All heavy atoms as a GROMACS GRO file, in nm:
protein
  594
    1MET      N    1   1.316   1.829  -1.014
    1MET     CA    2   1.312   1.968  -0.975
    1MET      C    3   1.253   1.979  -0.834
    1MET      O    4   1.168   1.901  -0.795
    1MET     CB    5   1.225   2.046  -1.074
    1MET     CG    6   1.222   2.193  -1.047
    1MET     SD    7   1.144   2.276  -1.184
    1MET     CE    8   1.041   2.388  -1.098
    2ARG      N    9   1.299   2.076  -0.762
    2ARG     CA   10   1.255   2.098  -0.624
    2ARG      C   11   1.179   2.230  -0.618
    2ARG      O   12   1.227   2.332  -0.665
    2ARG     CB   13   1.377   2.102  -0.534
    2ARG     CG   14   1.348   2.084  -0.392
    2ARG     CD   15   1.478   2.070  -0.317
    2ARG     NE   16   1.449   2.026  -0.183
    2ARG     CZ   17   1.539   2.005  -0.091
    2ARG    NH1   18   1.665   2.020  -0.120
    2ARG    NH2   19   1.503   1.966   0.028
    3LEU      N   20   1.060   2.226  -0.558
    3LEU     CA   21   0.973   2.343  -0.551
    3LEU      C   22   0.933   2.365  -0.406
    3LEU      O   23   0.898   2.269  -0.337
    3LEU     CB   24   0.849   2.319  -0.638
    3LEU     CG   25   0.733   2.416  -0.625
    3LEU    CD1   26   0.772   2.551  -0.686
    3LEU    CD2   27   0.612   2.361  -0.698
    4GLN      N   28   0.940   2.490  -0.358
    4GLN     CA   29   0.896   2.520  -0.222
    4GLN      C   30   0.772   2.608  -0.228
    4GLN      O   31   0.768   2.706  -0.300
    4GLN     CB   32   1.006   2.591  -0.143
    4GLN     CG   33   0.966   2.620   0.000
    4GLN     CD   34   1.082   2.665   0.086
    4GLN    OE1   35   1.188   2.604   0.082
    4GLN    NE2   36   1.062   2.769   0.164
    5VAL      N   37   0.670   2.568  -0.153
    5VAL     CA   38   0.545   2.645  -0.145
    5VAL      C   39   0.507   2.662   0.001
    5VAL      O   40   0.546   2.583   0.086
    5VAL     CB   41   0.430   2.577  -0.222
    5VAL    CG1   42   0.460   2.568  -0.370
    5VAL    CG2   43   0.399   2.441  -0.165
    6ASN      N   44   0.430   2.767   0.030
    6ASN     CA   45   0.384   2.785   0.168
    6ASN      C   46   0.259   2.701   0.191
    6ASN      O   47   0.200   2.646   0.097
    6ASN     CB   48   0.363   2.933   0.201
    6ASN     CG   49   0.252   2.996   0.120
    6ASN    OD1   50   0.153   2.931   0.088
    6ASN    ND2   51   0.268   3.123   0.087
    7VAL      N   52   0.218   2.688   0.313
    7VAL     CA   53   0.107   2.601   0.350
    7VAL      C   54  -0.021   2.641   0.278
    7VAL      O   55  -0.092   2.555   0.223
    7VAL     CB   56   0.085   2.602   0.504
    7VAL    CG1   57  -0.039   2.523   0.541
    7VAL    CG2   58   0.206   2.547   0.576
    8HIS      N   59  -0.051   2.769   0.276
    8HIS     CA   60  -0.176   2.814   0.211
    8HIS      C   61  -0.176   2.778   0.063
    8HIS      O   62  -0.275   2.728   0.010
    8HIS     CB   63  -0.193   2.965   0.229
    8HIS     CG   64  -0.315   3.019   0.162
    8HIS    ND1   65  -0.441   2.997   0.212
    8HIS    CD2   66  -0.329   3.090   0.047
    8HIS    CE1   67  -0.529   3.054   0.130
    8HIS    NE2   68  -0.463   3.111   0.029
    9GLU      N   69  -0.063   2.803  -0.004
    9GLU     CA   70  -0.053   2.769  -0.146
    9GLU      C   71  -0.063   2.618  -0.167
    9GLU      O   72  -0.126   2.573  -0.262
    9GLU     CB   73   0.080   2.822  -0.202
    9GLU     CG   74   0.095   2.802  -0.350
    9GLU     CD   75   0.225   2.858  -0.404
    9GLU    OE1   76   0.308   2.908  -0.326
    9GLU    OE2   77   0.245   2.847  -0.525
   10ALA      N   78  -0.005   2.540  -0.078
   10ALA     CA   79  -0.012   2.394  -0.089
   10ALA      C   80  -0.157   2.346  -0.078
   10ALA      O   81  -0.200   2.259  -0.154
   10ALA     CB   82   0.074   2.328   0.017
   11LYS      N   83  -0.233   2.405   0.016
   11LYS     CA   84  -0.374   2.366   0.031
   11LYS      C   85  -0.453   2.404  -0.093
   11LYS      O   86  -0.539   2.328  -0.138
   11LYS     CB   87  -0.435   2.432   0.155
   11LYS     CG   88  -0.380   2.376   0.284
   11LYS     CD   89  -0.453   2.418   0.410
   11LYS     CE   90  -0.488   2.562   0.420
   11LYS     NZ   91  -0.546   2.599   0.550
   12THR      N   92  -0.424   2.519  -0.149
   12THR     CA   93  -0.497   2.568  -0.266
   12THR      C   94  -0.464   2.488  -0.392
   12THR      O   95  -0.552   2.462  -0.474
   12THR     CB   96  -0.464   2.717  -0.290
   12THR    OG1   97  -0.493   2.790  -0.172
   12THR    CG2   98  -0.542   2.773  -0.406
   13ARG      N   99  -0.339   2.445  -0.406
   13ARG     CA  100  -0.292   2.380  -0.530
   13ARG      C  101  -0.256   2.233  -0.511
   13ARG      O  102  -0.175   2.178  -0.587
   13ARG     CB  103  -0.170   2.454  -0.582
   13ARG     CG  104  -0.194   2.599  -0.616
   13ARG     CD  105  -0.067   2.672  -0.656
   13ARG     NE  106   0.016   2.594  -0.747
   13ARG     CZ  107   0.149   2.613  -0.761
   13ARG    NH1  108   0.211   2.703  -0.689
   13ARG    NH2  109   0.218   2.539  -0.844
   14MET      N  110  -0.315   2.165  -0.412
   14MET     CA  111  -0.273   2.029  -0.378
   14MET      C  112  -0.277   1.934  -0.497
   14MET      O  113  -0.184   1.858  -0.520
   14MET     CB  114  -0.357   1.972  -0.263
   14MET     CG  115  -0.313   1.834  -0.216
   14MET     SD  116  -0.140   1.824  -0.162
   14MET     CE  117  -0.148   1.910  -0.008
   15SER      N  118  -0.384   1.936  -0.576
   15SER     CA  119  -0.394   1.844  -0.691
   15SER      C  120  -0.280   1.868  -0.789
   15SER      O  121  -0.218   1.773  -0.840
   15SER     CB  122  -0.528   1.860  -0.761
   15SER     OG  123  -0.632   1.817  -0.678
   16GLU      N  124  -0.251   1.994  -0.816
   16GLU     CA  125  -0.141   2.027  -0.908
   16GLU      C  126  -0.007   1.982  -0.851
   16GLU      O  127   0.077   1.927  -0.923
   16GLU     CB  128  -0.139   2.178  -0.932
   16GLU     CG  129  -0.025   2.224  -1.018
   16GLU     CD  130  -0.011   2.376  -1.021
   16GLU    OE1  131  -0.110   2.447  -0.994
   16GLU    OE2  132   0.102   2.422  -1.049
   17LEU      N  133   0.012   2.004  -0.722
   17LEU     CA  134   0.138   1.964  -0.659
   17LEU      C  135   0.155   1.813  -0.660
   17LEU      O  136   0.266   1.762  -0.683
   17LEU     CB  137   0.145   2.019  -0.516
   17LEU     CG  138   0.147   2.172  -0.505
   17LEU    CD1  139   0.142   2.214  -0.359
   17LEU    CD2  140   0.267   2.231  -0.576
   18LEU      N  141   0.047   1.740  -0.637
   18LEU     CA  142   0.055   1.594  -0.642
   18LEU      C  143   0.089   1.546  -0.782
   18LEU      O  144   0.165   1.450  -0.799
   18LEU     CB  145  -0.076   1.531  -0.593
   18LEU     CG  146  -0.103   1.545  -0.444
   18LEU    CD1  147  -0.240   1.490  -0.410
   18LEU    CD2  148   0.004   1.477  -0.362
   19ALA      N  149   0.036   1.612  -0.883
   19ALA     CA  150   0.069   1.576  -1.021
   19ALA      C  151   0.218   1.598  -1.047
   19ALA      O  152   0.283   1.518  -1.116
   19ALA     CB  153  -0.016   1.658  -1.119
   20ARG      N  154   0.272   1.705  -0.993
   20ARG     CA  155   0.416   1.731  -1.011
   20ARG      C  156   0.499   1.625  -0.940
   20ARG      O  157   0.603   1.583  -0.991
   20ARG     CB  158   0.450   1.870  -0.960
   20ARG     CG  159   0.392   1.979  -1.051
   20ARG     CD  160   0.438   2.114  -1.016
   20ARG     NE  161   0.582   2.128  -1.041
   20ARG     CZ  162   0.643   2.245  -1.052
   20ARG    NH1  163   0.574   2.356  -1.041
   20ARG    NH2  164   0.773   2.250  -1.073
   21VAL      N  165   0.454   1.584  -0.821
   21VAL     CA  166   0.525   1.478  -0.748
   21VAL      C  167   0.522   1.349  -0.828
   21VAL      O  168   0.623   1.280  -0.840
   21VAL     CB  169   0.465   1.459  -0.607
   21VAL    CG1  170   0.519   1.333  -0.542
   21VAL    CG2  171   0.494   1.580  -0.520
   22GLU      N  172   0.405   1.318  -0.886
   22GLU     CA  173   0.395   1.196  -0.968
   22GLU      C  174   0.488   1.204  -1.088
   22GLU      O  175   0.536   1.102  -1.136
   22GLU     CB  176   0.251   1.177  -1.015
   22GLU     CG  177   0.158   1.134  -0.904
   22GLU     CD  178   0.013   1.127  -0.948
   22GLU    OE1  179  -0.030   1.208  -1.033
   22GLU    OE2  180  -0.057   1.038  -0.898
   23ALA      N  181   0.514   1.325  -1.136
   23ALA     CA  182   0.604   1.343  -1.250
   23ALA      C  183   0.751   1.340  -1.209
   23ALA      O  184   0.839   1.350  -1.293
   23ALA     CB  185   0.572   1.475  -1.320
   24GLY      N  186   0.778   1.330  -1.078
   24GLY     CA  187   0.916   1.316  -1.031
   24GLY      C  188   0.970   1.436  -0.955
   24GLY      O  189   1.084   1.432  -0.909
   25ASP      N  190   0.894   1.544  -0.942
   25ASP     CA  191   0.940   1.660  -0.867
   25ASP      C  192   0.925   1.637  -0.717
   25ASP      O  193   0.846   1.555  -0.672
   25ASP     CB  194   0.859   1.785  -0.905
   25ASP     CG  195   0.885   1.829  -1.048
   25ASP    OD1  196   0.984   1.785  -1.107
   25ASP    OD2  197   0.803   1.908  -1.099
   26GLU      N  198   1.003   1.713  -0.640
   26GLU     CA  199   0.989   1.713  -0.495
   26GLU      C  200   0.930   1.848  -0.456
   26GLU      O  201   0.975   1.952  -0.502
   26GLU     CB  202   1.124   1.694  -0.426
   26GLU     CG  203   1.113   1.695  -0.274
   26GLU     CD  204   1.249   1.681  -0.206
   26GLU    OE1  205   1.352   1.689  -0.272
   26GLU    OE2  206   1.248   1.664  -0.083
   27VAL      N  207   0.828   1.846  -0.371
   27VAL     CA  208   0.763   1.969  -0.327
   27VAL      C  209   0.787   1.984  -0.177
   27VAL      O  210   0.753   1.896  -0.099
   27VAL     CB  211   0.611   1.966  -0.358
   27VAL    CG1  212   0.543   2.091  -0.305
   27VAL    CG2  213   0.586   1.950  -0.507
   28ILE      N  214   0.846   2.097  -0.141
   28ILE     CA  215   0.872   2.129  -0.001
   28ILE      C  216   0.760   2.222   0.045
   28ILE      O  217   0.732   2.323  -0.019
   28ILE     CB  218   1.008   2.200   0.018
   28ILE    CG1  219   1.121   2.116  -0.041
   28ILE    CG2  220   1.032   2.232   0.165
   28ILE    CD1  221   1.142   1.983   0.022
   29ILE      N  222   0.697   2.190   0.157
   29ILE     CA  223   0.593   2.275   0.214
   29ILE      C  224   0.656   2.350   0.331
   29ILE      O  225   0.715   2.289   0.421
   29ILE     CB  226   0.472   2.193   0.260
   29ILE    CG1  227   0.414   2.118   0.140
   29ILE    CG2  228   0.368   2.284   0.323
   29ILE    CD1  229   0.303   2.023   0.174
   30ALA      N  230   0.641   2.483   0.327
   30ALA     CA  231   0.704   2.567   0.428
   30ALA      C  232   0.600   2.646   0.506
   30ALA      O  233   0.493   2.677   0.455
   30ALA     CB  234   0.803   2.662   0.362
   31ARG      N  235   0.634   2.677   0.630
   31ARG     CA  236   0.551   2.765   0.713
   31ARG      C  237   0.639   2.886   0.747
   31ARG      O  238   0.747   2.870   0.803
   31ARG     CB  239   0.507   2.693   0.840
   31ARG     CG  240   0.419   2.782   0.929
   31ARG     CD  241   0.378   2.713   1.060
   31ARG     NE  242   0.290   2.601   1.031
   31ARG     CZ  243   0.305   2.478   1.082
   31ARG    NH1  244   0.405   2.452   1.162
   31ARG    NH2  245   0.220   2.383   1.052
   32ALA      N  246   0.592   3.003   0.706
   32ALA     CA  247   0.667   3.128   0.729
   32ALA      C  248   0.808   3.118   0.671
   32ALA      O  249   0.905   3.166   0.729
   32ALA     CB  250   0.672   3.162   0.878
   33GLY      N  251   0.819   3.051   0.555
   33GLY     CA  252   0.948   3.042   0.486
   33GLY      C  253   1.040   2.933   0.537
   33GLY      O  254   1.148   2.913   0.481
   34HIS      N  255   1.000   2.861   0.640
   34HIS     CA  256   1.084   2.754   0.695
   34HIS      C  257   1.029   2.618   0.651
   34HIS      O  258   0.912   2.586   0.678
   34HIS     CB  259   1.088   2.761   0.848
   34HIS     CG  260   1.146   2.888   0.900
   34HIS    ND1  261   1.281   2.914   0.897
   34HIS    CD2  262   1.087   2.997   0.955
   34HIS    CE1  263   1.303   3.033   0.948
   34HIS    NE2  264   1.186   3.087   0.984
   35PRO      N  265   1.110   2.537   0.584
   35PRO     CA  266   1.063   2.406   0.538
   35PRO      C  267   1.013   2.321   0.654
   35PRO      O  268   1.076   2.314   0.759
   35PRO     CB  269   1.187   2.343   0.476
   35PRO     CG  270   1.276   2.458   0.442
   35PRO     CD  271   1.247   2.562   0.546
   36VAL      N  272   0.895   2.259   0.634
   36VAL     CA  273   0.833   2.177   0.738
   36VAL      C  274   0.816   2.033   0.691
   36VAL      O  275   0.836   1.940   0.768
   36VAL     CB  276   0.696   2.236   0.778
   36VAL    CG1  277   0.626   2.145   0.877
   36VAL    CG2  278   0.711   2.375   0.834
   37ALA      N  279   0.780   2.014   0.565
   37ALA     CA  280   0.751   1.879   0.514
   37ALA      C  281   0.784   1.875   0.366
   37ALA      O  282   0.799   1.978   0.301
   37ALA     CB  283   0.604   1.845   0.536
   38SER      N  284   0.794   1.753   0.314
   38SER     CA  285   0.816   1.739   0.170
   38SER      C  286   0.720   1.636   0.115
   38SER      O  287   0.684   1.539   0.182
   38SER     CB  288   0.960   1.699   0.140
   38SER     OG  289   0.988   1.572   0.192
   39LEU      N  290   0.676   1.662  -0.007
   39LEU     CA  291   0.594   1.566  -0.081
   39LEU      C  292   0.685   1.495  -0.179
   39LEU      O  293   0.749   1.559  -0.262
   39LEU     CB  294   0.482   1.637  -0.158
   39LEU     CG  295   0.376   1.708  -0.076
   39LEU    CD1  296   0.280   1.783  -0.168
   39LEU    CD2  297   0.299   1.608   0.008
   40VAL      N  298   0.694   1.365  -0.166
   40VAL     CA  299   0.776   1.283  -0.256
   40VAL      C  300   0.695   1.162  -0.298
   40VAL      O  301   0.602   1.122  -0.227
   40VAL     CB  302   0.908   1.239  -0.187
   40VAL    CG1  303   0.998   1.358  -0.158
   40VAL    CG2  304   0.880   1.163  -0.061
   41PRO      N  305   0.728   1.102  -0.411
   41PRO     CA  306   0.654   0.982  -0.452
   41PRO      C  307   0.669   0.869  -0.351
   41PRO      O  308   0.773   0.855  -0.287
   41PRO     CB  309   0.719   0.944  -0.586
   41PRO     CG  310   0.798   1.061  -0.628
   41PRO     CD  311   0.831   1.139  -0.505
   42VAL      N  312   0.564   0.792  -0.337
   42VAL     CA  313   0.568   0.675  -0.249
   42VAL      C  314   0.647   0.565  -0.320
   42VAL      O  315   0.622   0.536  -0.437
   42VAL     CB  316   0.425   0.627  -0.217
   42VAL    CG1  317   0.428   0.496  -0.140
   42VAL    CG2  318   0.349   0.733  -0.141
   43ALA      N  319   0.740   0.506  -0.250
   43ALA     CA  320   0.816   0.396  -0.306
   43ALA      C  321   0.728   0.271  -0.310
   43ALA      O  322   0.664   0.237  -0.211
   43ALA     CB  323   0.941   0.368  -0.224
   44GLU      N  324   0.725   0.204  -0.424
   44GLU     CA  325   0.647   0.081  -0.436
   44GLU      C  326   0.716  -0.029  -0.358
   44GLU      O  327   0.837  -0.047  -0.369
   44GLU     CB  328   0.636   0.040  -0.583
   44GLU     CG  329   0.553   0.135  -0.667
   44GLU     CD  330   0.406   0.135  -0.627
   44GLU    OE1  331   0.354   0.030  -0.586
   44GLU    OE2  332   0.345   0.241  -0.636
   45PRO      N  333   0.641  -0.102  -0.275
   45PRO     CA  334   0.704  -0.211  -0.201
   45PRO      C  335   0.748  -0.322  -0.297
   45PRO      O  336   0.684  -0.346  -0.399
   45PRO     CB  337   0.593  -0.261  -0.109
   45PRO     CG  338   0.466  -0.212  -0.170
   45PRO     CD  339   0.499  -0.089  -0.249
   46ALA      N  340   0.858  -0.384  -0.263
   46ALA     CA  341   0.907  -0.495  -0.346
   46ALA      C  342   0.812  -0.613  -0.335
   46ALA      O  343   0.755  -0.640  -0.230
   46ALA     CB  344   1.047  -0.535  -0.299
   47ALA      N  345   0.794  -0.682  -0.445
   47ALA     CA  346   0.708  -0.801  -0.445
   47ALA      C  347   0.772  -0.908  -0.357
   47ALA      O  348   0.893  -0.928  -0.360
   47ALA     CB  349   0.691  -0.852  -0.587
   48ARG      N  350   0.690  -0.973  -0.277
   48ARG     CA  351   0.740  -1.077  -0.188
   48ARG      C  352   0.673  -1.209  -0.222
   48ARG      O  353   0.554  -1.214  -0.250
   48ARG     CB  354   0.711  -1.041  -0.043
   48ARG     CG  355   0.788  -0.921   0.004
   48ARG     CD  356   0.754  -0.879   0.144
   48ARG     NE  357   0.740  -0.993   0.234
   48ARG     CZ  358   0.706  -0.982   0.360
   48ARG    NH1  359   0.682  -0.865   0.412
   48ARG    NH2  360   0.693  -1.088   0.436
   49GLU      N  361   0.752  -1.313  -0.217
   49GLU     CA  362   0.698  -1.446  -0.237
   49GLU      C  363   0.702  -1.521  -0.105
   49GLU      O  364   0.793  -1.503  -0.024
   49GLU     CB  365   0.780  -1.521  -0.342
   49GLU     CG  366   0.766  -1.462  -0.480
   49GLU     CD  367   0.839  -1.544  -0.585
   49GLU    OE1  368   0.860  -1.665  -0.563
   49GLU    OE2  369   0.876  -1.486  -0.686
   50LEU      N  370   0.604  -1.604  -0.084
   50LEU     CA  371   0.600  -1.683   0.038
   50LEU      C  372   0.678  -1.812   0.016
   50LEU      O  373   0.631  -1.906  -0.047
   50LEU     CB  374   0.455  -1.713   0.077
   50LEU     CG  375   0.370  -1.590   0.107
   50LEU    CD1  376   0.226  -1.629   0.133
   50LEU    CD2  377   0.427  -1.515   0.227
   51GLY      N  378   0.800  -1.817   0.064
   51GLY     CA  379   0.887  -1.931   0.042
   51GLY      C  380   0.838  -2.060   0.105
   51GLY      O  381   0.867  -2.169   0.056
   52PHE      N  382   0.762  -2.050   0.214
   52PHE     CA  383   0.719  -2.173   0.279
   52PHE      C  384   0.612  -2.246   0.198
   52PHE      O  385   0.574  -2.357   0.231
   52PHE     CB  386   0.670  -2.146   0.422
   52PHE     CG  387   0.544  -2.062   0.431
   52PHE    CD1  388   0.419  -2.119   0.423
   52PHE    CD2  389   0.554  -1.925   0.446
   52PHE    CE1  390   0.305  -2.042   0.432
   52PHE    CE2  391   0.441  -1.847   0.454
   52PHE     CZ  392   0.315  -1.906   0.448
   53LEU      N  393   0.561  -2.187   0.092
   53LEU     CA  394   0.461  -2.252   0.010
   53LEU      C  395   0.520  -2.319  -0.115
   53LEU      O  396   0.446  -2.368  -0.199
   53LEU     CB  397   0.353  -2.151  -0.034
   53LEU     CG  398   0.266  -2.096   0.078
   53LEU    CD1  399   0.168  -1.994   0.024
   53LEU    CD2  400   0.191  -2.207   0.149
   54ASP      N  401   0.653  -2.321  -0.125
   54ASP     CA  402   0.716  -2.384  -0.241
   54ASP      C  403   0.670  -2.528  -0.255
   54ASP      O  404   0.675  -2.607  -0.160
   54ASP     CB  405   0.869  -2.381  -0.228
   54ASP     CG  406   0.927  -2.245  -0.258
   54ASP    OD1  407   0.854  -2.160  -0.314
   54ASP    OD2  408   1.045  -2.223  -0.225
   55GLY      N  409   0.620  -2.561  -0.371
   55GLY     CA  410   0.579  -2.698  -0.399
   55GLY      C  411   0.443  -2.735  -0.347
   55GLY      O  412   0.396  -2.846  -0.368
   56PHE      N  413   0.375  -2.645  -0.277
   56PHE     CA  414   0.243  -2.676  -0.222
   56PHE      C  415   0.138  -2.665  -0.331
   56PHE      O  416   0.136  -2.572  -0.409
   56PHE     CB  417   0.208  -2.579  -0.110
   56PHE     CG  418   0.069  -2.598  -0.055
   56PHE    CD1  419   0.040  -2.702   0.032
   56PHE    CD2  420  -0.035  -2.513  -0.094
   56PHE    CE1  421  -0.088  -2.720   0.082
   56PHE    CE2  422  -0.163  -2.530  -0.045
   56PHE     CZ  423  -0.190  -2.634   0.043
   57THR      N  424   0.051  -2.764  -0.339
   57THR     CA  425  -0.063  -2.758  -0.430
   57THR      C  426  -0.189  -2.788  -0.351
   57THR      O  427  -0.188  -2.863  -0.254
   57THR     CB  428  -0.049  -2.861  -0.545
   57THR    OG1  429  -0.036  -2.991  -0.488
   57THR    CG2  430   0.070  -2.831  -0.633
   58VAL      N  431  -0.296  -2.726  -0.391
   58VAL     CA  432  -0.425  -2.748  -0.326
   58VAL      C  433  -0.482  -2.880  -0.376
   58VAL      O  434  -0.493  -2.901  -0.497
   58VAL     CB  435  -0.522  -2.632  -0.356
   58VAL    CG1  436  -0.659  -2.657  -0.296
   58VAL    CG2  437  -0.465  -2.501  -0.305
   59PRO      N  438  -0.520  -2.971  -0.286
   59PRO     CA  439  -0.578  -3.098  -0.329
   59PRO      C  440  -0.705  -3.074  -0.411
   59PRO      O  441  -0.778  -2.978  -0.388
   59PRO     CB  442  -0.611  -3.170  -0.198
   59PRO     CG  443  -0.530  -3.103  -0.093
   59PRO     CD  444  -0.510  -2.962  -0.140
   60HIS      N  445  -0.733  -3.162  -0.505
   60HIS     CA  446  -0.848  -3.145  -0.594
   60HIS      C  447  -0.981  -3.146  -0.518
   60HIS      O  448  -1.077  -3.085  -0.561
   60HIS     CB  449  -0.847  -3.252  -0.704
   60HIS     CG  450  -0.880  -3.390  -0.653
   60HIS    ND1  451  -0.786  -3.469  -0.590
   60HIS    CD2  452  -0.995  -3.458  -0.654
   60HIS    CE1  453  -0.844  -3.583  -0.555
   60HIS    NE2  454  -0.970  -3.580  -0.593
   61ASP      N  455  -0.985  -3.213  -0.404
   61ASP     CA  456  -1.111  -3.221  -0.328
   61ASP      C  457  -1.116  -3.124  -0.210
   61ASP      O  458  -1.199  -3.137  -0.121
   61ASP     CB  459  -1.133  -3.364  -0.278
   61ASP     CG  460  -1.024  -3.410  -0.183
   61ASP    OD1  461  -0.919  -3.342  -0.173
   61ASP    OD2  462  -1.044  -3.514  -0.117
   62PHE      N  463  -1.031  -3.022  -0.212
   62PHE     CA  464  -1.019  -2.929  -0.100
   62PHE      C  465  -1.152  -2.861  -0.066
   62PHE      O  466  -1.183  -2.839   0.050
   62PHE     CB  467  -0.913  -2.824  -0.132
   62PHE     CG  468  -0.887  -2.728  -0.020
   62PHE    CD1  469  -0.809  -2.765   0.088
   62PHE    CD2  470  -0.940  -2.600  -0.022
   62PHE    CE1  471  -0.785  -2.677   0.192
   62PHE    CE2  472  -0.917  -2.511   0.081
   62PHE     CZ  473  -0.839  -2.549   0.189
   63PHE      N  474  -1.229  -2.824  -0.166
   63PHE     CA  475  -1.352  -2.751  -0.143
   63PHE      C  476  -1.476  -2.841  -0.134
   63PHE      O  477  -1.588  -2.792  -0.122
   63PHE     CB  478  -1.373  -2.645  -0.252
   63PHE     CG  479  -1.270  -2.536  -0.247
   63PHE    CD1  480  -1.166  -2.534  -0.338
   63PHE    CD2  481  -1.274  -2.438  -0.150
   63PHE    CE1  482  -1.070  -2.434  -0.334
   63PHE    CE2  483  -1.179  -2.338  -0.144
   63PHE     CZ  484  -1.076  -2.336  -0.237
   64GLU      N  485  -1.455  -2.969  -0.135
   64GLU     CA  486  -1.567  -3.062  -0.122
   64GLU      C  487  -1.612  -3.068   0.024
   64GLU      O  488  -1.533  -3.046   0.115
   64GLU     CB  489  -1.524  -3.203  -0.168
   64GLU     CG  490  -1.486  -3.210  -0.316
   64GLU     CD  491  -1.603  -3.176  -0.407
   64GLU    OE1  492  -1.716  -3.222  -0.379
   64GLU    OE2  493  -1.581  -3.103  -0.505
   65PRO      N  494  -1.739  -3.098   0.049
   65PRO     CA  495  -1.786  -3.110   0.188
   65PRO      C  496  -1.714  -3.223   0.260
   65PRO      O  497  -1.674  -3.322   0.200
   65PRO     CB  498  -1.935  -3.143   0.173
   65PRO     CG  499  -1.972  -3.106   0.033
   65PRO     CD  500  -1.847  -3.115  -0.048
   66LEU      N  501  -1.696  -3.205   0.392
   66LEU     CA  502  -1.633  -3.309   0.473
   66LEU      C  503  -1.727  -3.427   0.490
   66LEU      O  504  -1.850  -3.410   0.493
   66LEU     CB  505  -1.597  -3.253   0.611
   66LEU     CG  506  -1.488  -3.146   0.616
   66LEU    CD1  507  -1.476  -3.091   0.758
   66LEU    CD2  508  -1.356  -3.203   0.570
   67PRO      N  509  -1.671  -3.547   0.505
   67PRO     CA  510  -1.756  -3.662   0.536
   67PRO      C  511  -1.826  -3.638   0.670
   67PRO      O  512  -1.776  -3.565   0.757
   67PRO     CB  513  -1.658  -3.778   0.547
   67PRO     CG  514  -1.531  -3.731   0.483
   67PRO     CD  515  -1.531  -3.583   0.491
   68ASP      N  516  -1.943  -3.698   0.689
   68ASP     CA  517  -2.022  -3.675   0.809
   68ASP      C  518  -1.946  -3.703   0.938
   68ASP      O  519  -1.955  -3.626   1.034
   68ASP     CB  520  -2.151  -3.758   0.806
   68ASP     CG  521  -2.249  -3.706   0.702
   68ASP    OD1  522  -2.238  -3.586   0.666
   68ASP    OD2  523  -2.336  -3.784   0.658
   69ASP      N  524  -1.869  -3.813   0.943
   69ASP     CA  525  -1.797  -3.846   1.066
   69ASP      C  526  -1.691  -3.741   1.100
   69ASP      O  527  -1.672  -3.704   1.216
   69ASP     CB  528  -1.737  -3.986   1.058
   69ASP     CG  529  -1.640  -4.002   0.942
   69ASP    OD1  530  -1.655  -3.932   0.840
   69ASP    OD2  531  -1.548  -4.085   0.955
   70GLU      N  532  -1.622  -3.688   0.998
   70GLU     CA  533  -1.520  -3.586   1.024
   70GLU      C  534  -1.587  -3.453   1.061
   70GLU      O  535  -1.540  -3.382   1.150
   70GLU     CB  536  -1.431  -3.568   0.901
   70GLU     CG  537  -1.308  -3.485   0.930
   70GLU     CD  538  -1.205  -3.488   0.819
   70GLU    OE1  539  -1.211  -3.578   0.732
   70GLU    OE2  540  -1.120  -3.399   0.819
   71LEU      N  541  -1.697  -3.420   0.996
   71LEU     CA  542  -1.771  -3.299   1.029
   71LEU      C  543  -1.822  -3.305   1.173
   71LEU      O  544  -1.812  -3.206   1.246
   71LEU     CB  545  -1.888  -3.281   0.931
   71LEU     CG  546  -1.967  -3.150   0.941
   71LEU    CD1  547  -1.876  -3.030   0.924
   71LEU    CD2  548  -2.078  -3.149   0.840
   72ASP      N  549  -1.872  -3.420   1.214
   72ASP     CA  550  -1.917  -3.440   1.352
   72ASP      C  551  -1.801  -3.416   1.451
   72ASP      O  552  -1.819  -3.355   1.556
   72ASP     CB  553  -1.977  -3.576   1.372
   72ASP     CG  554  -2.112  -3.595   1.302
   72ASP    OD1  555  -2.174  -3.490   1.271
   72ASP    OD2  556  -2.153  -3.710   1.282
   73ALA      N  557  -1.683  -3.466   1.416
   73ALA     CA  558  -1.567  -3.449   1.503
   73ALA      C  559  -1.531  -3.301   1.517
   73ALA      O  560  -1.498  -3.253   1.628
   73ALA     CB  561  -1.449  -3.529   1.450
   74TRP      N  562  -1.535  -3.225   1.408
   74TRP     CA  563  -1.506  -3.082   1.414
   74TRP      C  564  -1.610  -3.004   1.492
   74TRP      O  565  -1.579  -2.907   1.560
   74TRP     CB  566  -1.495  -3.023   1.272
   74TRP     CG  567  -1.362  -3.046   1.208
   74TRP    CD1  568  -1.332  -3.142   1.118
   74TRP    CD2  569  -1.241  -2.974   1.232
   74TRP    NE1  570  -1.199  -3.135   1.084
   74TRP    CE2  571  -1.142  -3.030   1.152
   74TRP    CE3  572  -1.208  -2.866   1.314
   74TRP    CZ2  573  -1.011  -2.983   1.152
   74TRP    CZ3  574  -1.078  -2.819   1.312
   74TRP    CH2  575  -0.980  -2.878   1.231
   75GLU      N  576  -1.734  -3.044   1.480
   75GLU     CA  577  -1.843  -2.973   1.548
   75GLU      C  578  -1.862  -3.021   1.691
   75GLU      O  579  -1.947  -2.968   1.763
   75GLU     CB  580  -1.972  -2.989   1.469
   75GLU     CG  581  -1.966  -2.916   1.335
   75GLU     CD  582  -2.092  -2.934   1.253
   75GLU    OE1  583  -2.173  -3.026   1.283
   75GLU    OE2  584  -2.110  -2.857   1.157
   76GLY      N  585  -1.788  -3.121   1.733
   76GLY     CA  586  -1.796  -3.170   1.870
   76GLY      C  587  -1.919  -3.256   1.896
   76GLY      O  588  -1.964  -3.266   2.008
   77SER      N  589  -1.973  -3.316   1.793
   77SER     CA  590  -2.093  -3.399   1.810
   77SER      C  591  -2.056  -3.538   1.853
   77SER      O  592  -1.957  -3.594   1.825
   77SER     CB  593  -2.170  -3.409   1.679
   77SER     OG  594  -2.207  -3.280   1.635
   0.00000   0.00000   0.00000
């Protein structure tokens, strides 16, 4: 269903109008009877997978401290 309201009414009834939008209605906000904007549900973004990580596994020792010689190399010692 499509509903048109003026700006003042939209400000006064925003929570109710948002509930109607969530239920599938479209709300048109008008100024002096001329449509200016519409409230519509936000489209959920499609789930994305990172293809470059296919087959990647975290090594079992990934979170272990680095050996002293490698740590020294990273720290520039």
